[in-house]
N, C-alpha and C positions, 0 to 999 in steps of 0.2 A: 765233545771234543775228540778228534781224531787222534789215534796213538800209533807208534810203530806196530804195536801188537796188532792193531785192527788192521793195518796194511798187510802184515805177514799172514793174518788169517784170509784176507781177502784174496792175497796172491796165491795162496795155497789151494784154492778151489778150482776146479776144473773150469776151462774157459767158458762153457755154456751157463753153468751154473753164476760164475762171476758176472756174465753179461746181465743175467736176471736181477742179481744184486744192483747193478750199477742202473739198470732201468726203473728199478722200485725206488731208488734214491732218487733218480730224476723225477719220477712221479710224485714222490714226497714233496720234492722243492716247487713243482708246478702247481700242486694242491695248496700248499702254503702261500703262495704269491697270488693265488686265485685264478689261475690260468686253466686249471682242471676242470673236470666235469662239475656241474652242481651237486652238492651234496642232497639238497631235498629239492624235489619239483613242487609243482602247484597242489594244493590241498585238493581231494576230491569233493565234488558237488553233491552234498544229500539230495535224493530224490531225483537225480538227472534221468533215470531210466524208468521211473515210475508209469506203470501201465504197460509197460513192455513185456513184463514176463507175467504169466498166470499160472496158477497152481489147480489142477483138477480137482474137482470135489471128492472123487473117489481116490485121492493120492495114496492114502493109507490104507486102502483095500488089500486083501490079500490076492496076488496075483494067481490066474488060473493054473500055471503052470507049476506051482507048488502045492495045490491041492492035495495030492496023494502024500506029500511029507506032513500035511497038517492034521490029518485024520486021526 
């Protein structure tokens, strides 16, 4: 419930900050009415990219660039 204290606080803010607060209030009202962006999208489909990525057999093998550090 808005009070005189809230109004005084809002009116004492700089104009740019006050506009941000008012924009946020408008966003919250739209979200409550269901006009805002959807909160959750479609669930990912498991296995959709199966076979598109391969890991080479020597993935864990030491790199030649680091031989001198590993000796």
